[in-house]
N, C-alpha and C positions, 0 to 999 in steps of 0.2 A: 504494500500500500504506500502510495506516494503522498507525503504530507504537503499541504498547500504552503506556498511561500507566504511568509509574514514579514512585512517590513516594519521595523520598530519606528514609531513616529518620533519626529524631532519637534523642537519648539517651532521652527520655521514652517514645517509641514502641517502642524496642527493650527497654524494661524493664531497662536496665542500672542496677544499684544503685550507690550512692556507694562502697561498698567495692571493687567492681570498678574504678571510676574511679580510686580511690586507687592500686591496683596498676598499671593501664593507663597512667596519666599519668606514672608514673616512667620509662616507656620511650617515651612519645609524643615523636616527633622534636623538636618545638619546645622541649619542656622538657628532654629528655635532652641535646640539643645545647647548651642554655644552662646546664646544670648545676642546674636547678631540681628540687627533690625534694618532692613532696607526702608529708609524713610521716604525716598523719592526716586522715581525713574521717569525720565521724560518720555514723551510719546514716541520719539525716534530712538530711544535708548542711548543717546549720545551723552547724557548727563545723569548721574546717579549719586545719591547721598546715602551712605551706609554708616550706622553707628553701632557701638557696643559699650556696655557698661558692666564691668566685672562685678559679679555677685558671689555669694558663698558657693554656688555650684560651678561658676565659670572662671574664677580667678586661680592663679597659680599659687605655689607654696609661699611666695612672698607678698601675695595680695594684689598682684597686678595682672594685666591682660596677658594671656599666652601669646607667644610669637606666632604660633600656628593660627590662632584666631585672627590676628591681624592680616595674615596672608589670606585667610578665608574671606575676610571682608571685601577683598578686591577680586576674588577668584573668577566668577563667571561674567563679570560686567563688561569687560572689553570684548569678550566673545559675543555676548548678547548685542553689544553696540555694532559689531561687525555684521552679524546676521541681519539685524534690522536696518542698519545704515547702508549696507552695500546690496542687500537683497539676495534672492535665491541663486543668482548667477555666480556666487562666490563660495568657496570652501573656506571656513573659518575655524581655527583650532587654537586653543590656548596651549602653548608648548613649553614655556619656561617662566621662571620667576627668580628674582633676586631680592634680598631684603637687607636693609641696614637699620638696625634698631638703635635709636638715638638716646632715648630715655624711657624709664618705666611708664607703661600705660595705666595711670591711676585715674579713676573717675571715668566719665564718658569720653570715649575717643570716637573720632569721625573721619571717614574717608570720603572725599569728594572726587568722583570719577568724571572726567570730561574728555570728549573726543571732538576736535574741531573739524569744520568742513574742509580746511586745508589738508588735514591728515587724510580724510577720505579721498581727496583729489590725488594726493601723493600715492596712496595705495592703489587707486585705479590706474594711475600712470605706470607704476612699477609692475602691475599684473596684466596690463592690456594685451600682451602677446602670449599669455598663458604661463609666464614664469611665476615661481613662488616668491613671496616676499615676506620676510620676518621683520616685524615692527616692534620696537620696545615702547611701552607706555609707562610713564612715571606717575605715582600717586603718593602724596604726603598724607600720613595719618596724623591728625592733630588732637591735642587735648582741649579741655574746656577753656583754657587760656589762649588758645590759638598757637601754642608751641608745638613744634614737630616732635612726634613720638617715634615715628618710623617712616622710612622711604621705601616703598615697594615698587619694583620694576616688573612688569609683566610682558612677556614676549608672546606675540600672537602671529600665527601662520595665516597667510592669505594667498589664495590662488583662484583665478577665474576658472570656472568649470569648463571642461572640454566642450560640452553641448552649447554653452553660451558663446564660446569662441567660434564654433562652427556656424552658429546662427549669425554672429556678427560678420563673419567672412562671406556668408551667403548674401547678406543684405548689401554689403559693399559690392559684390560681384553683379548684383541685379541693377545697380544704379548706373 
């Protein structure tokens, strides 16, 4: 007996919008359990604000935010921004991270994630012929006084899908 093919749905294929993700991710077990709260995600996912306040269940041995929690605060947002900002014509994958921890994360800490239109233009130009492009995004995590607690760098893989390239070439050929 041959089993039917089942394609696992993705955020993009399910047409889940960023505002739904904003609400859903507040209760998503990895974020809920870690006390991470997405406070805002823009309609095009190019801007997000994520916070964390260590509590008895989420602080480390010395009472501050775990370094891993700070990494998680920034984890999916550049990939989401790429999926929504560039569309279904692109492969987008979070591939690397670097962190520099400046001072202990005491009290509420916040990450403000932003991707500019200039960045999307750069990515489109670098991937126009089907090449892969690895882009580094930087995010500062700040405390309630606005002081930098950590600097997180996320590397994201971008490539225009083969079908999209073929479609573009066919459109140019018919003109």
